[in-house]
ZADO-1210 file (C-alpha; in nm, 4 decimals, padded with zeros to 6 digits):
<atoms>
<atom x="00.0000" y="00.0000" z="00.0000" code="UNK" pos="1"/>
<atom x="00.1383" y="00.3402" z="-00.1021" code="UNK" pos="2"/>
<atom x="00.2420" y="00.5575" z="00.1913" code="UNK" pos="3"/>
<atom x="00.0728" y="00.8918" z="00.2497" code="UNK" pos="4"/>
<atom x="00.2356" y="01.1855" z="00.0721" code="UNK" pos="5"/>
<atom x="00.0116" y="01.4705" z="00.1872" code="UNK" pos="6"/>
<atom x="-00.2769" y="01.5011" z="00.4344" code="UNK" pos="7"/>
<atom x="-00.5599" y="01.7482" z="00.3885" code="UNK" pos="8"/>
<atom x="-00.7374" y="01.8207" z="00.7163" code="UNK" pos="9"/>
<atom x="-01.0891" y="01.9482" z="00.6425" code="UNK" pos="10"/>
<atom x="-01.2596" y="02.1228" z="00.9358" code="UNK" pos="11"/>
<atom x="-01.6072" y="02.2741" z="00.8912" code="UNK" pos="12"/>
<atom x="-01.7072" y="02.5218" z="01.1601" code="UNK" pos="13"/>
<atom x="-01.9961" y="02.7442" z="01.2605" code="UNK" pos="14"/>
<atom x="-01.9511" y="02.9924" z="01.5460" code="UNK" pos="15"/>
<atom x="-01.6464" y="02.8282" z="01.7017" code="UNK" pos="16"/>
<atom x="-01.4517" y="03.1475" z="01.7724" code="UNK" pos="17"/>
<atom x="-01.2993" y="03.0314" z="02.1019" code="UNK" pos="18"/>
<atom x="-01.1847" y="02.6978" z="01.9605" code="UNK" pos="19"/>
<atom x="-01.0139" y="02.7741" z="01.6292" code="UNK" pos="20"/>
<atom x="-00.6705" y="02.8904" z="01.7451" code="UNK" pos="21"/>
<atom x="-00.6380" y="02.6132" z="02.0032" code="UNK" pos="22"/>
<atom x="-00.7455" y="02.3547" z="01.7465" code="UNK" pos="23"/>
<atom x="-00.5057" y="02.4709" z="01.4752" code="UNK" pos="24"/>
<atom x="-00.2112" y="02.4932" z="01.7182" code="UNK" pos="25"/>
<atom x="-00.2828" y="02.1441" z="01.8523" code="UNK" pos="26"/>
<atom x="-00.3179" y="02.0057" z="01.5008" code="UNK" pos="27"/>
<atom x="00.0086" y="02.1482" z="01.3778" code="UNK" pos="28"/>
<atom x="00.1987" y="02.0119" z="01.6757" code="UNK" pos="29"/>
<atom x="00.0838" y="01.6621" z="01.5852" code="UNK" pos="30"/>
<atom x="00.0905" y="01.6533" z="01.2039" code="UNK" pos="31"/>
<atom x="00.4201" y="01.8403" z="01.1775" code="UNK" pos="32"/>
<atom x="00.5933" y="01.5426" z="01.3403" code="UNK" pos="33"/>
<atom x="00.5380" y="01.3233" z="01.0361" code="UNK" pos="34"/>
<atom x="00.7415" y="01.2920" z="00.7170" code="UNK" pos="35"/>
<atom x="00.4484" y="01.3935" z="00.4962" code="UNK" pos="36"/>
<atom x="00.3174" y="01.7316" z="00.3836" code="UNK" pos="37"/>
<atom x="-00.0079" y="01.8630" z="00.5205" code="UNK" pos="38"/>
<atom x="-00.2636" y="02.1394" z="00.4839" code="UNK" pos="39"/>
<atom x="-00.5471" y="02.2548" z="00.7092" code="UNK" pos="40"/>
<atom x="-00.8670" y="02.3679" z="00.5390" code="UNK" pos="41"/>
<atom x="-01.1006" y="02.5645" z="00.7663" code="UNK" pos="42"/>
<atom x="-01.4468" y="02.5941" z="00.6119" code="UNK" pos="43"/>
<atom x="-01.6612" y="02.8717" z="00.7584" code="UNK" pos="44"/>
<atom x="-02.0250" y="02.7622" z="00.7373" code="UNK" pos="45"/>
<atom x="-02.1824" y="03.1063" z="00.7804" code="UNK" pos="46"/>
<atom x="-02.0312" y="03.2017" z="01.1186" code="UNK" pos="47"/>
<atom x="-02.1300" y="03.5355" z="01.2726" code="UNK" pos="48"/>
<atom x="-01.9464" y="03.5254" z="01.6070" code="UNK" pos="49"/>
<atom x="-01.6682" y="03.7648" z="01.5058" code="UNK" pos="50"/>
<atom x="-01.3971" y="03.5035" z="01.4666" code="UNK" pos="51"/>
<atom x="-01.2475" y="03.7289" z="01.1977" code="UNK" pos="52"/>
<atom x="-01.0505" y="03.9060" z="01.4720" code="UNK" pos="53"/>
<atom x="-00.8334" y="03.5933" z="01.4830" code="UNK" pos="54"/>
<atom x="-00.7838" y="03.5752" z="01.1056" code="UNK" pos="55"/>
<atom x="-00.4303" y="03.7211" z="01.0998" code="UNK" pos="56"/>
<atom x="-00.3143" y="03.4591" z="01.3501" code="UNK" pos="57"/>
<atom x="-00.4780" y="03.1828" z="01.1486" code="UNK" pos="58"/>
<atom x="-00.4008" y="03.2771" z="00.7903" code="UNK" pos="59"/>
<atom x="-00.0399" y="03.3776" z="00.8586" code="UNK" pos="60"/>
<atom x="00.0307" y="03.0066" z="00.8764" code="UNK" pos="61"/>
<atom x="00.1181" y="02.8824" z="00.5270" code="UNK" pos="62"/>
<atom x="-00.0447" y="02.5489" z="00.5988" code="UNK" pos="63"/>
<atom x="-00.3860" y="02.7008" z="00.6816" code="UNK" pos="64"/>
<atom x="-00.6476" y="02.7933" z="00.4208" code="UNK" pos="65"/>
<atom x="-00.9779" y="02.9592" z="00.5056" code="UNK" pos="66"/>
<atom x="-01.2809" y="02.8861" z="00.2884" code="UNK" pos="67"/>
<atom x="-01.5894" y="03.0986" z="00.3504" code="UNK" pos="68"/>
<atom x="-01.9416" y="03.0012" z="00.2468" code="UNK" pos="69"/>
<atom x="-02.1812" y="03.2872" z="00.1740" code="UNK" pos="70"/>
<atom x="-02.4279" y="03.1620" z="00.4355" code="UNK" pos="71"/>
<atom x="-02.4881" y="02.8642" z="00.6587" code="UNK" pos="72"/>
<atom x="-02.5408" y="02.5749" z="00.4193" code="UNK" pos="73"/>
<atom x="-02.4829" y="02.2764" z="00.6465" code="UNK" pos="74"/>
<atom x="-02.1953" y="02.0498" z="00.7317" code="UNK" pos="75"/>
<atom x="-02.2323" y="01.8423" z="00.4147" code="UNK" pos="76"/>
<atom x="-02.1860" y="02.1439" z="00.1885" code="UNK" pos="77"/>
<atom x="-01.8930" y="02.2685" z="00.3974" code="UNK" pos="78"/>
<atom x="-01.7181" y="01.9316" z="00.3687" code="UNK" pos="79"/>
<atom x="-01.7795" y="01.9239" z="-00.0065" code="UNK" pos="80"/>
<atom x="-01.6256" y="02.2686" z="-00.0467" code="UNK" pos="81"/>
<atom x="-01.3248" y="02.1574" z="00.1535" code="UNK" pos="82"/>
<atom x="-01.2831" y="01.8437" z="-00.0578" code="UNK" pos="83"/>
<atom x="-01.2856" y="02.0470" z="-00.3786" code="UNK" pos="84"/>
<atom x="-00.9862" y="02.2465" z="-00.2531" code="UNK" pos="85"/>
<atom x="-00.8035" y="01.9539" z="-00.0903" code="UNK" pos="86"/>
<atom x="-00.4707" y="01.8610" z="-00.2531" code="UNK" pos="87"/>
<atom x="-00.3734" y="01.5695" z="-00.0308" code="UNK" pos="88"/>
<atom x="-00.3930" y="01.2033" z="-00.1229" code="UNK" pos="89"/>
<atom x="-00.5362" y="01.1409" z="00.2260" code="UNK" pos="90"/>
<atom x="-00.8257" y="01.3362" z="00.3759" code="UNK" pos="91"/>
<atom x="-00.8910" y="01.3829" z="00.7464" code="UNK" pos="92"/>
<atom x="-01.2291" y="01.5059" z="00.8708" code="UNK" pos="93"/>
<atom x="-01.2617" y="01.6448" z="01.2209" code="UNK" pos="94"/>
<atom x="-01.4909" y="01.8855" z="01.4055" code="UNK" pos="95"/>
<atom x="-01.3940" y="02.2280" z="01.5370" code="UNK" pos="96"/>
<atom x="-01.5413" y="02.1918" z="01.8859" code="UNK" pos="97"/>
<atom x="-01.2191" y="02.0515" z="02.0407" code="UNK" pos="98"/>
<atom x="-01.3927" y="01.7237" z="02.1240" code="UNK" pos="99"/>
<atom x="-01.1690" y="01.5407" z="01.8749" code="UNK" pos="100"/>
<atom x="-00.8163" y="01.4938" z="02.0074" code="UNK" pos="101"/>
<atom x="-00.5386" y="01.5676" z="01.7519" code="UNK" pos="102"/>
<atom x="-00.3139" y="01.3257" z="01.9407" code="UNK" pos="103"/>
<atom x="-00.5265" y="01.0444" z="01.7947" code="UNK" pos="104"/>
<atom x="-00.4316" y="01.1349" z="01.4358" code="UNK" pos="105"/>
<atom x="-00.1257" y="00.9033" z="01.4263" code="UNK" pos="106"/>
<atom x="-00.3649" y="00.6128" z="01.4932" code="UNK" pos="107"/>
<atom x="-00.5548" y="00.6946" z="01.1730" code="UNK" pos="108"/>
<atom x="-00.2339" y="00.7302" z="00.9727" code="UNK" pos="109"/>
<atom x="-00.0916" y="00.4010" z="01.0992" code="UNK" pos="110"/>
<atom x="-00.4146" y="00.2165" z="01.0172" code="UNK" pos="111"/>
<atom x="-00.4425" y="00.3753" z="00.6731" code="UNK" pos="112"/>
<atom x="-00.0834" y="00.2907" z="00.5840" code="UNK" pos="113"/>
<atom x="-00.1306" y="-00.0687" z="00.6984" code="UNK" pos="114"/>
<atom x="-00.3608" y="-00.1304" z="00.4027" code="UNK" pos="115"/>
<atom x="-00.6939" y="00.0332" z="00.4806" code="UNK" pos="116"/>
<atom x="-00.8722" y="00.2817" z="00.2533" code="UNK" pos="117"/>
<atom x="-01.1096" y="00.4299" z="00.5099" code="UNK" pos="118"/>
<atom x="-01.0636" y="00.4554" z="00.8857" code="UNK" pos="119"/>
<atom x="-01.3493" y="00.5712" z="01.1063" code="UNK" pos="120"/>
<atom x="-01.3188" y="00.6934" z="01.4619" code="UNK" pos="121"/>
<atom x="-01.4898" y="00.5145" z="01.7495" code="UNK" pos="122"/>
<atom x="-01.5555" y="00.7371" z="02.0515" code="UNK" pos="123"/>
<atom x="-01.5211" y="00.4775" z="02.3251" code="UNK" pos="124"/>
<atom x="-01.5844" y="00.7393" z="02.5954" code="UNK" pos="125"/>
<atom x="-01.8711" y="00.9608" z="02.4816" code="UNK" pos="126"/>
<atom x="-01.8953" y="01.3140" z="02.6233" code="UNK" pos="127"/>
<atom x="-02.2066" y="01.4197" z="02.4313" code="UNK" pos="128"/>
<atom x="-02.5547" y="01.5100" z="02.5485" code="UNK" pos="129"/>
<atom x="-02.8382" y="01.2601" z="02.5815" code="UNK" pos="130"/>
<atom x="-02.9991" y="01.3402" z="02.2462" code="UNK" pos="131"/>
<atom x="-02.6824" y="01.2587" z="02.0540" code="UNK" pos="132"/>
<atom x="-02.6349" y="00.9355" z="02.2492" code="UNK" pos="133"/>
<atom x="-02.9939" y="00.8283" z="02.1775" code="UNK" pos="134"/>
<atom x="-02.9517" y="00.8945" z="01.8061" code="UNK" pos="135"/>
<atom x="-02.6175" y="00.7101" z="01.7974" code="UNK" pos="136"/>
<atom x="-02.7666" y="00.4067" z="01.9713" code="UNK" pos="137"/>
<atom x="-03.0621" y="00.3912" z="01.7316" code="UNK" pos="138"/>
<atom x="-02.8369" y="00.4451" z="01.4304" code="UNK" pos="139"/>
<atom x="-02.5932" y="00.1733" z="01.5373" code="UNK" pos="140"/>
<atom x="-02.8740" y="-00.0807" z="01.5885" code="UNK" pos="141"/>
<atom x="-03.0468" y="00.0048" z="01.2583" code="UNK" pos="142"/>
<atom x="-02.7314" y="00.0084" z="01.0462" code="UNK" pos="143"/>
<atom x="-02.5977" y="-00.3169" z="01.1877" code="UNK" pos="144"/>
<atom x="-02.9250" y="-00.5047" z="01.1527" code="UNK" pos="145"/>
<atom x="-03.0475" y="-00.3689" z="00.8198" code="UNK" pos="146"/>
<atom x="-02.7348" y="-00.2557" z="00.6348" code="UNK" pos="147"/>
<atom x="-02.4727" y="-00.4948" z="00.7769" code="UNK" pos="148"/>
<atom x="-02.2616" y="-00.1998" z="00.8899" code="UNK" pos="149"/>
<atom x="-01.9177" y="-00.2982" z="01.0243" code="UNK" pos="150"/>
<atom x="-01.8889" y="00.0311" z="01.2147" code="UNK" pos="151"/>
<atom x="-01.9453" y="00.0902" z="01.5842" code="UNK" pos="152"/>
<atom x="-01.9726" y="00.4694" z="01.5719" code="UNK" pos="153"/>
<atom x="-02.0547" y="00.5707" z="01.2152" code="UNK" pos="154"/>
<atom x="-02.1673" y="00.9193" z="01.3224" code="UNK" pos="155"/>
<atom x="-01.8224" y="01.0091" z="01.4548" code="UNK" pos="156"/>
<atom x="-01.6963" y="01.3162" z="01.2659" code="UNK" pos="157"/>
<atom x="-01.3327" y="01.2107" z="01.3152" code="UNK" pos="158"/>
<atom x="-01.2336" y="00.9990" z="01.0142" code="UNK" pos="159"/>
<atom x="-00.9579" y="00.9595" z="00.7585" code="UNK" pos="160"/>
<atom x="-00.9565" y="00.8107" z="00.4105" code="UNK" pos="161"/>
<atom x="-00.7652" y="00.7953" z="00.0857" code="UNK" pos="162"/>
<atom x="-00.8884" y="01.0530" z="-00.1614" code="UNK" pos="163"/>
<atom x="-00.9203" y="00.7913" z="-00.4345" code="UNK" pos="164"/>
<atom x="-01.2430" y="00.6572" z="-00.2820" code="UNK" pos="165"/>
<atom x="-01.4218" y="00.9768" z="-00.3890" code="UNK" pos="166"/>
<atom x="-01.4137" y="00.8516" z="-00.7480" code="UNK" pos="167"/>
<atom x="-01.6651" y="00.5836" z="-00.6446" code="UNK" pos="168"/>
<atom x="-01.8456" y="00.7536" z="-00.3561" code="UNK" pos="169"/>
<atom x="-02.0872" y="01.0417" z="-00.4054" code="UNK" pos="170"/>
<atom x="-02.0908" y="01.3060" z="-00.1315" code="UNK" pos="171"/>
<atom x="-02.3972" y="01.5310" z="-00.1204" code="UNK" pos="172"/>
<atom x="-02.6333" y="01.6869" z="00.1341" code="UNK" pos="173"/>
<atom x="-02.6361" y="01.5015" z="00.4651" code="UNK" pos="174"/>
<atom x="-02.5041" y="01.1737" z="00.3295" code="UNK" pos="175"/>
<atom x="-02.1591" y="01.2587" z="00.4698" code="UNK" pos="176"/>
<atom x="-02.2873" y="01.0756" z="00.7794" code="UNK" pos="177"/>
<atom x="-02.2827" y="00.7522" z="00.5801" code="UNK" pos="178"/>
<atom x="-01.9580" y="00.8089" z="00.3914" code="UNK" pos="179"/>
<atom x="-01.7943" y="00.5164" z="00.5773" code="UNK" pos="180"/>
<atom x="-02.0821" y="00.2893" z="00.4800" code="UNK" pos="181"/>
<atom x="-02.0658" y="00.4044" z="00.1169" code="UNK" pos="182"/>
<atom x="-01.6943" y="00.3170" z="00.1077" code="UNK" pos="183"/>
<atom x="-01.7723" y="-00.0233" z="00.2577" code="UNK" pos="184"/>
<atom x="-02.0402" y="-00.0970" z="-00.0038" code="UNK" pos="185"/>
<atom x="-01.8022" y="00.0048" z="-00.2836" code="UNK" pos="186"/>
<atom x="-01.5652" y="-00.2693" z="-00.1711" code="UNK" pos="187"/>
<atom x="-01.2964" y="-00.0579" z="-00.0071" code="UNK" pos="188"/>
<atom x="-01.1176" y="-00.1892" z="00.2975" code="UNK" pos="189"/>
<atom x="-01.2580" y="-00.0090" z="00.6007" code="UNK" pos="190"/>
<atom x="-01.1677" y="-00.0122" z="00.9680" code="UNK" pos="191"/>
<atom x="-01.1969" y="00.1699" z="01.2993" code="UNK" pos="192"/>
<atom x="-00.9680" y="00.3144" z="01.5643" code="UNK" pos="193"/>
<atom x="-01.0608" y="00.4094" z="01.9199" code="UNK" pos="194"/>
<atom x="-01.0435" y="00.7851" z="01.9702" code="UNK" pos="195"/>
<atom x="-01.0850" y="01.0092" z="02.2723" code="UNK" pos="196"/>
<atom x="-01.3927" y="01.2282" z="02.2951" code="UNK" pos="197"/>
<atom x="-01.3408" y="01.5370" z="02.5077" code="UNK" pos="198"/>
<atom x="-01.6215" y="01.7393" z="02.6655" code="UNK" pos="199"/>
<atom x="-01.7072" y="02.0652" z="02.4913" code="UNK" pos="200"/>
<atom x="-01.5638" y="02.3662" z="02.6771" code="UNK" pos="201"/>
<atom x="-01.6547" y="02.6627" z="02.4573" code="UNK" pos="202"/>
<atom x="-01.9586" y="02.7300" z="02.2416" code="UNK" pos="203"/>
<atom x="-02.2819" y="02.5378" z="02.2104" code="UNK" pos="204"/>
<atom x="-02.3544" y="02.2020" z="02.0557" code="UNK" pos="205"/>
<atom x="-02.5188" y="02.2230" z="01.7125" code="UNK" pos="206"/>
<atom x="-02.7193" y="01.9067" z="01.7814" code="UNK" pos="207"/>
<atom x="-03.0741" y="01.9209" z="01.9124" code="UNK" pos="208"/>
<atom x="-03.3994" y="01.7294" z="01.8857" code="UNK" pos="209"/>
<atom x="-03.4463" y="01.8413" z="01.5237" code="UNK" pos="210"/>
<atom x="-03.1130" y="01.6789" z="01.4341" code="UNK" pos="211"/>
<atom x="-03.2426" y="01.3531" z="01.5779" code="UNK" pos="212"/>
<atom x="-03.5360" y="01.3459" z="01.3356" code="UNK" pos="213"/>
<atom x="-03.3166" y="01.4520" z="01.0441" code="UNK" pos="214"/>
<atom x="-03.0764" y="01.1724" z="01.1307" code="UNK" pos="215"/>
<atom x="-03.3559" y="00.9147" z="01.1347" code="UNK" pos="216"/>
<atom x="-03.4756" y="01.0306" z="00.7929" code="UNK" pos="217"/>
<atom x="-03.1189" y="01.0113" z="00.6638" code="UNK" pos="218"/>
<atom x="-03.0966" y="00.6525" z="00.7865" code="UNK" pos="219"/>
<atom x="-03.4062" y="00.5589" z="00.5858" code="UNK" pos="220"/>
<atom x="-03.2532" y="00.7283" z="00.2809" code="UNK" pos="221"/>
<atom x="-02.9318" y="00.5324" z="00.3299" code="UNK" pos="222"/>
<atom x="-03.1287" y="00.2081" z="00.3656" code="UNK" pos="223"/>
<atom x="-03.3019" y="00.2672" z="00.0315" code="UNK" pos="224"/>
<atom x="-02.9909" y="00.3877" z="-00.1539" code="UNK" pos="225"/>
<atom x="-02.7542" y="00.1133" z="-00.0440" code="UNK" pos="226"/>
<atom x="-03.0037" y="-00.1723" z="-00.0573" code="UNK" pos="227"/>
<atom x="-03.2304" y="-00.0874" z="-00.3504" code="UNK" pos="228"/>
<atom x="-03.0585" y="00.1756" z="-00.5690" code="UNK" pos="229"/>
<atom x="-03.0111" y="-00.0799" z="-00.8482" code="UNK" pos="230"/>
<atom x="-03.3265" y="-00.2830" z="-00.7835" code="UNK" pos="231"/>
<atom x="-03.6028" y="-00.0326" z="-00.6924" code="UNK" pos="232"/>
<atom x="-03.8767" y="-00.2782" z="-00.7904" code="UNK" pos="233"/>
<atom x="-03.7743" y="-00.5018" z="-00.4986" code="UNK" pos="234"/>
<atom x="-03.8544" y="-00.2146" z="-00.2629" code="UNK" pos="235"/>
<atom x="-04.1612" y="-00.0617" z="-00.4241" code="UNK" pos="236"/>
<atom x="-04.2891" y="-00.3930" z="-00.5547" code="UNK" pos="237"/>
<atom x="-04.3005" y="-00.5467" z="-00.2076" code="UNK" pos="238"/>
<atom x="-04.4915" y="-00.2549" z="-00.0562" code="UNK" pos="239"/>
<atom x="-04.7260" y="-00.2315" z="-00.3538" code="UNK" pos="240"/>
<atom x="-04.7952" y="-00.6066" z="-00.3514" code="UNK" pos="241"/>
<atom x="-04.8889" y="-00.5984" z="00.0189" code="UNK" pos="242"/>
<atom x="-05.1326" y="-00.3081" z="-00.0296" code="UNK" pos="243"/>
<atom x="-05.2757" y="-00.4648" z="-00.3467" code="UNK" pos="244"/>
<atom x="-05.3206" y="-00.7966" z="-00.1668" code="UNK" pos="245"/>
<atom x="-05.5009" y="-00.6400" z="00.1292" code="UNK" pos="246"/>
<atom x="-05.7254" y="-00.4411" z="-00.1057" code="UNK" pos="247"/>
<atom x="-05.7932" y="-00.7502" z="-00.3186" code="UNK" pos="248"/>
<atom x="-05.8957" y="-00.9579" z="-00.0161" code="UNK" pos="249"/>
<atom x="-06.1223" y="-00.6771" z="00.1029" code="UNK" pos="250"/>
<atom x="-06.2844" y="-00.6564" z="-00.2413" code="UNK" pos="251"/>
<atom x="-06.3368" y="-01.0325" z="-00.2466" code="UNK" pos="252"/>
<atom x="-06.5038" y="-01.0159" z="00.0966" code="UNK" pos="253"/>
<atom x="-06.7442" y="-00.7322" z="00.0104" code="UNK" pos="254"/>
<atom x="-06.8252" y="-00.9096" z="-00.3179" code="UNK" pos="255"/>
<atom x="-06.9080" y="-01.2245" z="-00.1219" code="UNK" pos="256"/>
<atom x="-07.1251" y="-01.0212" z="00.1168" code="UNK" pos="257"/>
<atom x="-07.3156" y="-00.8643" z="-00.1748" code="UNK" pos="258"/>
<atom x="-07.3722" y="-01.1849" z="-00.3730" code="UNK" pos="259"/>
<atom x="-07.4232" y="-01.4385" z="-00.0972" code="UNK" pos="260"/>
<atom x="-07.5456" y="-01.2345" z="00.1982" code="UNK" pos="261"/>
<atom x="-07.7308" y="-00.9632" z="00.0078" code="UNK" pos="262"/>
<atom x="-07.5573" y="-00.6760" z="00.1891" code="UNK" pos="263"/>
<atom x="-07.6033" y="-00.3423" z="00.0105" code="UNK" pos="264"/>
<atom x="-07.2611" y="-00.2050" z="-00.0793" code="UNK" pos="265"/>
<atom x="-07.3491" y="00.1622" z="-00.0275" code="UNK" pos="266"/>
<atom x="-07.3573" y="00.0771" z="00.3417" code="UNK" pos="267"/>
<atom x="-07.0063" y="-00.0682" z="00.3252" code="UNK" pos="268"/>
<atom x="-06.7254" y="00.1927" z="00.3355" code="UNK" pos="269"/>
<atom x="-06.4914" y="-00.1054" z="00.3219" code="UNK" pos="270"/>
<atom x="-06.5568" y="-00.1093" z="-00.0553" code="UNK" pos="271"/>
<atom x="-06.4029" y="00.2360" z="-00.0967" code="UNK" pos="272"/>
<atom x="-06.1074" y="00.1458" z="00.1226" code="UNK" pos="273"/>
<atom x="-06.0513" y="-00.1733" z="-00.0769" code="UNK" pos="274"/>
<atom x="-06.0576" y="00.0105" z="-00.4100" code="UNK" pos="275"/>
<atom x="-05.8208" y="00.2737" z="-00.2719" code="UNK" pos="276"/>
<atom x="-05.5705" y="00.0097" z="-00.1555" code="UNK" pos="277"/>
<atom x="-05.5802" y="-00.1734" z="-00.4893" code="UNK" pos="278"/>
<atom x="-05.5182" y="00.1471" z="-00.6860" code="UNK" pos="279"/>
<atom x="-05.2462" y="00.2592" z="-00.4449" code="UNK" pos="280"/>
<atom x="-05.0754" y="-00.0798" z="-00.4672" code="UNK" pos="281"/>
<atom x="-05.0760" y="-00.0659" z="-00.8484" code="UNK" pos="282"/>
<atom x="-04.9320" y="00.2871" z="-00.8454" code="UNK" pos="283"/>
<atom x="-04.6503" y="00.1912" z="-00.6087" code="UNK" pos="284"/>
<atom x="-04.5645" y="-00.1160" z="-00.8171" code="UNK" pos="285"/>
<atom x="-04.5568" y="00.1009" z="-01.1308" code="UNK" pos="286"/>
<atom x="-04.3205" y="00.3409" z="-00.9510" code="UNK" pos="287"/>
<atom x="-04.0853" y="00.0474" z="-00.8983" code="UNK" pos="288"/>
<atom x="-04.1107" y="-00.0532" z="-01.2650" code="UNK" pos="289"/>
<atom x="-04.0309" y="00.3022" z="-01.3751" code="UNK" pos="290"/>
<atom x="-03.7346" y="00.3003" z="-01.1364" code="UNK" pos="291"/>
<atom x="-03.6111" y="-00.0246" z="-01.2929" code="UNK" pos="292"/>
<atom x="-03.6379" y="00.1305" z="-01.6413" code="UNK" pos="293"/>
<atom x="-03.4365" y="00.4332" z="-01.5275" code="UNK" pos="294"/>
<atom x="-03.1639" y="00.2117" z="-01.3805" code="UNK" pos="295"/>
<atom x="-03.1573" y="-00.0011" z="-01.6975" code="UNK" pos="296"/>
<atom x="-03.1289" y="00.2970" z="-01.9328" code="UNK" pos="297"/>
<atom x="-02.8623" y="00.4576" z="-01.7131" code="UNK" pos="298"/>
<atom x="-02.6536" y="00.1391" z="-01.7160" code="UNK" pos="299"/>
<atom x="-02.7084" y="00.0906" z="-02.0892" code="UNK" pos="300"/>
<atom x="-02.5906" y="00.4426" z="-02.1760" code="UNK" pos="301"/>
<atom x="-02.3085" y="00.4589" z="-01.9215" code="UNK" pos="302"/>
</atoms>
């Protein structure tokens, strides 16, 4: 496995004024020990806390580049912007809240150079609030049981990977959460390292109850994309067949009642429900068929 030539550290941040200088200083102390080149890409996701007063101390370092987004566009967009500017053959993601310990970076490098393509952090001592822990527990259970995830802490923002995987992995929106899983499904060699998770000292956590619901929706998206992206009829067909079957049985029953028992159908709202389920089932099945046609034409013209 080719050794790392240059590391690009991509750090998205939003209102982390008190943390930036400490983070950059700690990072440089660690990565400067190695025999490789490095760069630190700070991506400002619409901050308004006046961190600009520290800009001279940050940008005077030749290894530090500041990328500013016009407004807050989310962590996924910030990471994408950082990746577009990254020059390293290895990419390191970490958060700006000082909860990720730079001293753990050599663990990622050692694992990556031992033959892995993607190394995810595992926070074995969590210092987060209850909401984040609840989401992480649900996510871990769902991903292991339904997507065969090999990761213990997929939502950890501390991760390192070879840039080459981006040729096969699409990063957009909030799917950065499942970047490790995408690499795994593309056949890359993935692994984990135990990392320290420090308590937040300055600033406020960006995670709240709304993030929990967004995360759950993202998990459902990941389930569909990684399980049924190339066979949508298996997903839609199963749901449609169940609804069609229930509606068909209901229609058969009300038909029996009308013919054999003489029950007047205008008194049976079950008839309308049955017709609705049959039509809905057909529509969902047709959605799956259209999806299959799209996949077929895309593969044919690729």
